[in-house]
C-alpha positions as CSV (number, residue, x, y, z in Angstrom):
1,M,-4.3,-1.4,-0.3
2,T,-3.4,1.4,-2.6
3,D,0.3,1.6,-3.6
4,F,1.2,5.1,-2.5
5,A,4.9,4.9,-3.2
6,P,4.8,5.8,-6.9
7,L,2.6,8.9,-6.1
8,L,5.1,10.9,-4.2
9,V,8.7,11.0,-5.5
10,A,11.9,13.0,-5.0
11,D,12.5,15.8,-7.4
12,R,15.3,14.7,-9.8
13,G,14.5,17.4,-12.3
14,Q,12.0,15.2,-14.1
15,K,9.5,16.8,-16.4
16,A,6.3,17.9,-14.5
17,Q,3.3,20.1,-14.9
18,I,3.5,23.2,-12.7
19,I,1.0,23.9,-9.9
20,H,0.6,27.5,-8.8
21,L,-1.1,27.8,-5.4
22,V,-2.7,31.1,-4.6
23,D,-5.2,32.4,-2.0
24,K,-7.4,35.5,-1.8
25,T,-4.4,37.6,-0.5
26,S,-1.7,36.5,-2.9
27,F,-3.8,36.2,-6.0
28,E,-3.7,39.9,-7.0
29,G,0.1,40.0,-7.0
30,W,0.4,36.6,-8.7
31,V,-1.9,37.3,-11.5
32,K,-0.2,40.6,-12.4
33,R,3.0,38.6,-13.2
34,R,1.1,36.2,-15.5
35,P,1.1,36.5,-19.3
36,A,-1.8,38.4,-20.8
37,E,-3.3,35.3,-22.3
38,D,-3.4,33.7,-18.7
39,R,-5.1,36.8,-17.3
40,A,-7.7,36.6,-19.9
41,F,-8.2,32.9,-19.4
42,L,-8.5,33.3,-15.6
43,E,-11.0,36.1,-15.9
44,A,-13.0,34.1,-18.4
45,H,-13.2,31.2,-15.8
46,R,-13.9,33.6,-13.0
47,F,-10.9,32.3,-11.0
48,D,-9.8,34.8,-8.4
49,G,-8.2,32.5,-5.7
50,K,-11.0,33.2,-3.2
51,K,-12.9,30.0,-3.5
52,G,-11.1,27.1,-1.8
53,D,-10.6,24.0,-3.8
54,S,-11.2,25.7,-7.1
55,S,-8.7,25.3,-9.9
56,V,-8.1,26.2,-13.5
57,I,-5.9,24.4,-16.1
58,L,-3.8,27.0,-18.1
59,P,-3.1,25.7,-21.6
60,R,0.6,25.8,-22.8
61,G,0.2,24.3,-26.3
62,G,0.6,20.6,-25.8
63,E,1.3,21.2,-22.1
64,F,-0.4,23.0,-19.3
65,E,0.0,24.6,-15.9
66,V,-2.5,24.6,-13.0
67,A,-3.7,27.4,-10.8
68,G,-5.3,26.2,-7.6
69,A,-6.9,28.1,-4.8
70,V,-6.1,27.3,-1.1
71,A,-7.0,28.9,2.1
72,D,-3.4,30.1,2.8
73,S,-0.8,29.5,0.2
74,G,1.9,30.3,2.7
75,K,0.7,27.7,5.2
76,L,-0.3,24.5,3.5
77,S,-2.8,22.1,5.3
78,P,-2.7,18.4,4.9
79,W,-5.7,18.6,2.6
80,C,-5.2,21.6,0.3
81,L,-3.9,19.5,-2.6
82,A,-6.5,16.7,-2.2
83,S,-9.1,18.2,-4.5
84,L,-6.4,18.7,-7.3
85,A,-5.2,15.1,-6.8
86,G,-8.7,13.9,-7.2
87,R,-9.5,15.6,-10.5
88,L,-6.3,16.5,-12.4
89,P,-5.3,14.4,-15.5
90,A,-2.9,11.6,-14.9
91,G,0.7,12.8,-15.0
92,T,3.5,14.3,-12.9
93,Y,3.3,17.6,-11.1
94,R,5.4,20.0,-9.1
95,L,4.6,23.0,-7.0
96,A,5.8,26.3,-8.6
97,E,7.2,27.4,-5.2
98,G,8.3,25.4,-2.2
99,A,7.8,21.8,-1.2
100,P,4.3,20.3,-0.5
101,G,5.2,19.4,3.1
102,K,2.2,18.0,5.0
103,A,-0.1,18.7,2.0
104,A,1.4,15.7,0.3
105,L,-0.8,13.5,2.6
106,G,-3.9,14.7,1.0
107,W,-2.5,14.3,-2.5
108,L,-1.9,10.6,-1.7
109,L,-5.1,9.9,0.2
110,A,-7.2,11.5,-2.5
111,Q,-6.1,8.7,-4.7
112,H,-7.1,5.9,-2.3
113,R,-10.2,3.9,-3.3
114,L,-12.2,1.1,-1.7
115,D,-13.7,-0.8,-4.7
116,R,-14.0,-4.3,-3.2
117,Y,-17.7,-4.2,-3.1
118,R,-18.4,-2.7,-6.5
119,D,-19.2,-4.8,-9.6
120,K,-17.9,-1.9,-11.6
121,P,-15.1,-0.1,-9.9
122,A,-14.6,3.6,-10.5
123,E,-12.9,4.3,-13.8
124,D,-9.2,4.5,-13.2
125,A,-8.1,8.0,-13.9
126,G,-4.5,7.1,-13.7
127,E,-1.7,8.1,-11.4
128,R,-1.2,11.7,-10.4
129,V,2.4,11.9,-9.2
130,L,3.7,14.7,-7.1
131,V,7.5,15.5,-6.9
132,T,9.0,17.1,-3.9
133,S,12.4,18.6,-3.1
134,E,12.2,17.0,0.4
135,A,13.4,13.6,-0.5
136,S,13.8,12.5,3.1
137,A,10.1,13.2,3.7
138,V,8.8,10.8,1.0
139,E,8.9,7.5,2.8
140,P,7.5,8.8,6.2
141,M,4.7,10.5,4.3
142,V,3.9,7.3,2.4
143,R,3.8,5.4,5.6
144,L,1.4,7.9,7.1
145,A,-0.9,7.5,4.1
146,E,-0.7,3.7,4.4
147,A,-1.6,3.8,8.1
148,T,-4.5,6.1,7.4
149,A,-5.8,3.9,4.6
150,L,-5.5,0.9,6.8
151,V,-7.7,2.5,9.4
152,R,-10.2,3.5,6.7
153,D,-10.3,0.0,5.0
154,L,-10.8,-1.8,8.3
155,V,-13.5,0.4,9.6
156,N,-15.3,0.4,6.2
157,A,-15.2,-3.4,6.0
158,P,-18.7,-4.9,6.7
159,A,-19.0,-6.8,9.9
160,I,-19.8,-10.0,7.9
161,D,-16.2,-9.8,6.6
162,L,-14.5,-8.5,9.7
163,G,-15.2,-10.4,12.9
164,P,-12.8,-11.1,15.7
165,A,-11.1,-13.8,13.7
166,E,-10.5,-11.5,10.7
167,L,-9.3,-8.7,13.0
168,E,-6.8,-11.2,14.4
169,Q,-5.7,-12.1,10.8
170,A,-5.3,-8.4,10.0
171,V,-2.9,-8.0,12.9
172,R,-0.9,-11.0,11.7
173,E,-0.7,-9.6,8.2
174,Q,0.1,-6.1,9.1
175,L,2.6,-6.8,11.9
176,P,4.8,-9.7,10.5
177,S,7.8,-8.8,12.6
178,F,5.8,-8.8,16.0
179,D,5.4,-11.7,18.4
180,I,1.7,-12.4,18.6
181,R,-0.3,-14.2,21.2
182,V,-4.0,-14.7,21.2
183,T,-6.1,-15.8,24.2
184,G,-9.6,-17.3,23.6
185,G,-11.9,-20.1,24.8
186,D,-11.7,-21.2,28.4
187,E,-8.4,-19.4,28.9
188,L,-10.1,-16.1,28.1
189,V,-13.0,-16.9,30.5
190,A,-10.6,-17.7,33.3
191,N,-8.2,-14.7,32.8
192,F,-10.1,-12.0,31.0
193,P,-13.7,-12.4,32.3
194,L,-15.0,-9.0,31.1
195,I,-13.9,-9.6,27.5
196,A,-15.3,-13.1,27.6
197,A,-18.7,-11.9,29.0
198,V,-19.2,-9.2,26.4
199,G,-18.5,-11.6,23.6
200,A,-20.4,-14.6,25.1
201,A,-23.5,-14.1,22.9
202,A,-21.6,-14.4,19.6
203,T,-21.6,-17.5,17.5
204,A,-18.6,-19.8,17.7
205,D,-17.0,-18.5,14.5
206,R,-17.1,-15.0,16.0
207,A,-15.8,-16.0,19.5
208,P,-14.2,-13.3,21.6
209,R,-10.4,-13.1,22.1
210,L,-7.6,-10.9,23.3
211,I,-4.9,-10.2,20.7
212,E,-1.5,-9.2,21.9
213,A,1.5,-8.3,19.7
214,E,5.0,-7.3,20.9
215,W,7.9,-5.7,19.0
216,G,11.2,-4.0,19.9
217,K,14.3,-4.5,21.9
218,P,13.9,-5.6,25.5
219,E,16.2,-2.7,26.7
220,H,14.0,-0.1,25.1
221,P,11.2,1.7,27.1
222,R,8.0,-0.3,27.0
223,I,4.8,1.3,25.9
224,A,1.4,-0.2,25.6
225,I,-1.2,0.6,22.9
226,V,-4.7,-0.6,23.4
227,G,-7.6,-0.5,20.9
228,K,-11.3,-1.3,21.3
229,G,-12.2,-4.1,18.9
230,V,-16.0,-4.4,19.0
231,C,-16.4,-5.8,15.4
232,F,-20.1,-5.2,15.6
233,D,-22.2,-3.6,18.4
234,S,-25.9,-4.4,18.5
235,G,-26.0,-3.0,22.0
236,G,-26.6,-6.4,23.5
237,L,-29.9,-6.9,25.4
238,D,-30.0,-3.1,25.8
239,I,-30.3,-3.2,22.0
240,K,-29.7,-0.1,19.9
241,S,-32.2,1.4,17.5
242,S,-31.9,0.5,13.8
243,S,-30.4,4.0,13.1
244,G,-28.0,3.7,16.1
245,M,-26.9,0.3,14.9
246,R,-26.5,1.2,11.2
247,I,-22.8,2.0,11.3
248,M,-21.7,-0.1,14.3
249,K,-19.3,-2.0,12.0
250,K,-17.1,0.9,12.9
251,D,-17.0,0.1,16.6
252,M,-13.7,-1.6,16.1
253,G,-12.3,1.7,15.0
254,G,-10.1,2.0,18.1
255,A,-8.5,-1.4,17.3
256,A,-7.8,-0.1,13.7
257,H,-6.1,3.0,15.1
258,A,-4.0,1.0,17.6
259,L,-2.9,-1.5,14.9
260,A,-2.0,1.4,12.5
261,L,-0.1,3.1,15.3
262,A,1.9,0.0,16.1
263,R,2.7,-0.5,12.4
264,L,4.0,3.1,12.1
265,I,6.2,2.7,15.2
266,A,7.8,-0.4,13.8
267,A,8.2,1.0,10.3
268,E,9.9,4.1,11.7
269,R,11.8,1.9,14.2
270,L,11.2,4.1,17.2
271,P,13.4,3.1,20.1
272,V,10.5,1.6,22.1
273,R,9.2,-1.9,23.0
274,V,5.6,-2.0,21.8
275,H,2.9,-4.0,23.5
276,L,-0.3,-3.9,21.4
277,L,-3.5,-5.2,23.0
278,I,-6.8,-5.6,21.0
279,P,-9.8,-7.1,22.9
280,A,-11.8,-8.4,19.9
281,V,-15.5,-9.2,20.4
282,E,-19.0,-9.0,18.9
283,N,-21.6,-7.6,21.2
284,S,-24.5,-9.8,20.1
285,V,-27.9,-10.9,21.4
286,S,-28.5,-14.5,22.5
287,G,-29.4,-16.5,25.5
288,A,-25.8,-16.3,26.6
289,A,-25.8,-12.5,26.4
290,L,-24.8,-10.3,29.4
291,R,-27.9,-9.1,31.2
292,P,-28.5,-5.7,32.9
293,G,-27.9,-6.4,36.7
294,D,-25.3,-9.1,36.1
295,V,-22.1,-8.8,38.1
296,V,-18.8,-9.8,36.6
297,R,-15.4,-10.0,38.3
298,S,-12.7,-8.3,36.2
299,R,-9.2,-9.4,35.7
300,Q,-8.0,-6.8,38.2
301,G,-10.4,-8.2,40.8
302,L,-13.0,-5.4,40.8
303,H,-16.6,-6.6,40.6
304,V,-18.5,-4.7,37.9
305,E,-22.3,-4.5,37.9
306,I,-23.7,-4.3,34.4
307,D,-26.0,-1.2,34.3
308,N,-26.2,-1.1,30.5
309,T,-25.1,-3.8,28.1
310,D,-24.4,-1.1,25.5
311,A,-21.6,0.3,27.6
312,E,-19.5,-2.7,26.6
313,G,-16.4,-1.1,25.2
314,R,-15.2,0.1,28.6
315,L,-15.6,-3.4,29.9
316,I,-13.3,-5.1,27.4
317,L,-10.9,-2.2,27.7
318,A,-10.8,-2.6,31.5
319,D,-9.4,-6.2,31.1
320,A,-7.0,-5.1,28.4
321,L,-5.7,-2.1,30.4
322,T,-5.2,-4.4,33.4
323,R,-3.1,-6.8,31.3
324,A,-1.1,-3.8,29.9
325,V,-0.4,-2.5,33.4
326,E,0.9,-5.8,34.5
327,A,3.8,-5.5,32.0
328,E,4.8,-2.2,33.6
329,P,4.9,0.1,30.6
330,E,6.2,3.7,30.7
331,L,2.9,4.9,29.2
332,I,-0.4,3.6,27.8
333,I,-2.4,5.0,24.9
334,D,-5.8,3.6,24.1
335,F,-8.2,4.3,21.2
336,A,-11.9,3.7,21.4
337,T,-15.1,4.6,19.6
338,L,-16.5,4.8,23.1
339,T,-19.3,7.2,23.7
340,G,-21.9,9.1,21.8
341,A,-21.5,11.7,24.5
342,A,-18.1,12.7,23.2
343,R,-19.7,13.3,19.7
344,I,-22.5,15.4,21.2
345,A,-19.9,17.5,23.1
346,L,-17.3,17.8,20.3
347,G,-18.8,16.7,17.1
348,P,-17.5,14.0,14.6
349,E,-14.1,15.4,13.7
350,L,-12.7,16.2,17.2
351,P,-11.6,13.2,19.3
352,A,-12.0,13.7,23.1
353,L,-8.6,13.4,24.8
354,F,-8.3,12.3,28.4
355,V,-4.7,12.3,29.9
356,S,-3.4,11.5,33.3
357,D,0.1,13.0,32.7
358,E,0.9,16.6,31.6
359,R,4.0,15.7,29.6
360,L,2.1,13.2,27.5
361,S,-0.8,15.6,27.1
362,E,1.5,18.4,25.9
363,A,3.1,16.1,23.4
364,I,-0.2,15.0,21.9
365,E,-1.8,18.4,21.9
366,T,1.3,20.1,20.4
367,A,1.5,17.5,17.6
368,A,-2.3,17.8,17.0
369,K,-2.0,21.5,16.3
370,E,1.1,21.2,14.1
371,L,-0.3,18.4,12.0
372,D,-3.9,19.6,11.7
373,D,-5.0,16.3,13.4
374,P,-7.1,18.0,16.1
375,V,-8.0,16.6,19.5
376,W,-9.6,18.3,22.5
377,R,-8.7,17.6,26.1
378,L,-11.5,16.9,28.5
379,P,-11.0,16.5,32.2
380,L,-10.7,13.3,34.3
381,W,-13.1,14.8,36.7
382,E,-12.9,12.8,40.0
383,P,-16.3,13.8,41.3
384,Y,-18.0,12.2,38.3
385,G,-16.6,8.8,39.5
386,E,-19.4,8.9,42.0
387,M,-21.8,8.3,39.2
388,L,-20.4,4.7,38.8
389,K,-21.4,3.6,42.4
390,S,-23.2,0.2,42.6
391,D,-25.5,-0.9,45.4
392,I,-24.1,-4.4,45.3
393,A,-20.7,-4.4,43.5
394,D,-17.4,-2.4,43.5
395,L,-18.7,-0.3,40.6
396,A,-21.2,-0.1,37.8
397,N,-20.3,0.2,34.1
398,S,-22.6,3.1,33.4
399,A,-24.3,5.9,35.2
400,G,-28.0,6.4,35.6
401,S,-27.7,9.9,34.1
402,P,-26.6,10.7,30.5
403,M,-24.8,13.9,31.6
404,G,-21.0,13.9,31.3
405,G,-21.1,10.5,29.6
406,A,-17.6,10.7,28.0
407,I,-16.0,11.7,31.3
408,V,-17.9,9.1,33.2
409,A,-16.7,6.4,30.8
410,A,-13.1,7.7,31.1
411,M,-13.4,7.6,34.9
412,F,-14.5,4.0,34.7
413,M,-11.4,3.1,32.7
414,K,-9.2,5.1,35.1
415,R,-10.0,2.6,37.8
416,F,-7.9,0.1,35.9
417,V,-4.8,2.3,35.4
418,P,-2.5,3.2,38.4
419,A,-2.5,6.9,39.2
420,E,1.3,7.2,38.7
421,M,1.2,5.6,35.2
422,P,1.0,8.0,32.3
423,W,-2.1,7.2,30.3
424,A,-4.0,8.8,27.3
425,H,-7.4,7.8,26.2
426,L,-8.8,9.0,22.8
427,D,-12.5,8.7,22.4
428,T,-12.6,8.9,18.6
429,F,-15.5,8.7,16.1
430,A,-13.3,6.9,13.5
431,W,-15.9,8.0,10.9
432,R,-17.0,10.8,8.6
433,D,-20.7,11.5,7.9
434,S,-19.9,13.6,4.8
435,A,-17.1,13.7,2.4
436,K,-14.4,16.4,2.1
437,P,-11.4,16.4,-0.4
438,G,-9.1,13.5,0.5
439,R,-11.6,12.4,3.2
440,P,-14.4,10.3,1.8
441,K,-17.6,9.5,3.7
442,G,-16.9,6.5,6.0
443,G,-14.1,5.2,8.2
444,D,-11.2,7.6,9.0
445,A,-8.3,8.0,11.2
446,L,-8.8,10.8,13.8
447,G,-6.0,11.3,16.3
448,L,-3.6,8.8,14.8
449,R,-1.1,11.2,13.3
450,A,-1.0,13.3,16.5
451,S,-0.4,10.3,18.7
452,F,2.3,9.0,16.5
453,A,4.1,12.4,16.3
454,A,3.8,12.7,20.1
455,L,5.6,9.3,20.5
456,Q,8.3,10.5,18.0
457,R,8.7,13.5,20.2
458,L,9.0,11.5,23.4
459,Y,11.1,8.7,22.0
460,P,13.3,10.3,19.2
461,R,15.5,8.1,17.2
462,G,19.2,8.5,18.0
């Protein structure tokens, strides 16, 4: 993983190139205060502060200053420095006014690279270091960058290199201070039958398992974090099209978010006891695969008729949620790349949020707005639970109609969480189809920062 720590440092008066941030409103007043040679240089380069992500290097003999355009120089977004960090010469930089605040995240992530699969990695442009007057914010921001990069790297890894066993290893490597238990084989079949059934078609070296990791003091409030870990999703016997299957290496994106969140909580030492649960499977095709029409008894005891083998994420999450509930947590948060319906409704950058508790919902939604890590709440609409009726079992795993698909999936999972237990479910894409500054095409963390900030708000350190 990229070493972010040297890229954001406390301001000790060290020598640094100056960055002036302007927008279309502030540019006119700022440019009047510049030397005549600067004004001529800016005019020659047609820089007027109106085009976001544009910049000009202003020569100062052997040194230089930078003029960069942002949407609002008075309210920095997490990504307004990302384009600068991606193209400025190596060196040390300081904002002319104020501290970078949350914009430091984009500065860091713009310098993250995944070159593992390139014979000729991108040419190293050197480190661009940003100094900040907010010394206490350096370590937390570096940890956020590390968590985001972890999600991206895990989601971007090809399925050939990241099956259930490798996902388990990632948990062990990233959470060395956690107590880890893994359930597989006959024990999984006996105790987590839905997880076992979804992963039954995979080869022996990609066998299904439930990964659990715990951390924290027993006297602290217990919280559960659950992540969907489908390391590759063929759709099973209800097989996906080639285009639908193309990026299904990302179907463990929920697990990546859950792992990153657990890592953040431990690093920040929040006063909670964490119970991380990742059902890790590969949804494959073989003679052992689940069939449409099969009925499987869940860990909770409900019998589930398989309407569609491509609605497998909610099945493995059902058993994991049941296990989480048994430990009696104060709240549960789960992450899952669960439905295409959520993407149709909200697009790729806006995770669907389902919450059973208003206090938890307010904490997540408030944090999402403050951090520019957006989510959009959808209802747990009880009447849509009728769509999951089965003629022969307690419920089906999918509805006959595609309408309201994200809500129907959430209503299935709701059957496995007690009504009185606060629960948040984020149906996240974990992917970007196109690149933006600091956010390359591929895997991404969507909803992670908001969820972590919500937990910081609910469980502040003394």
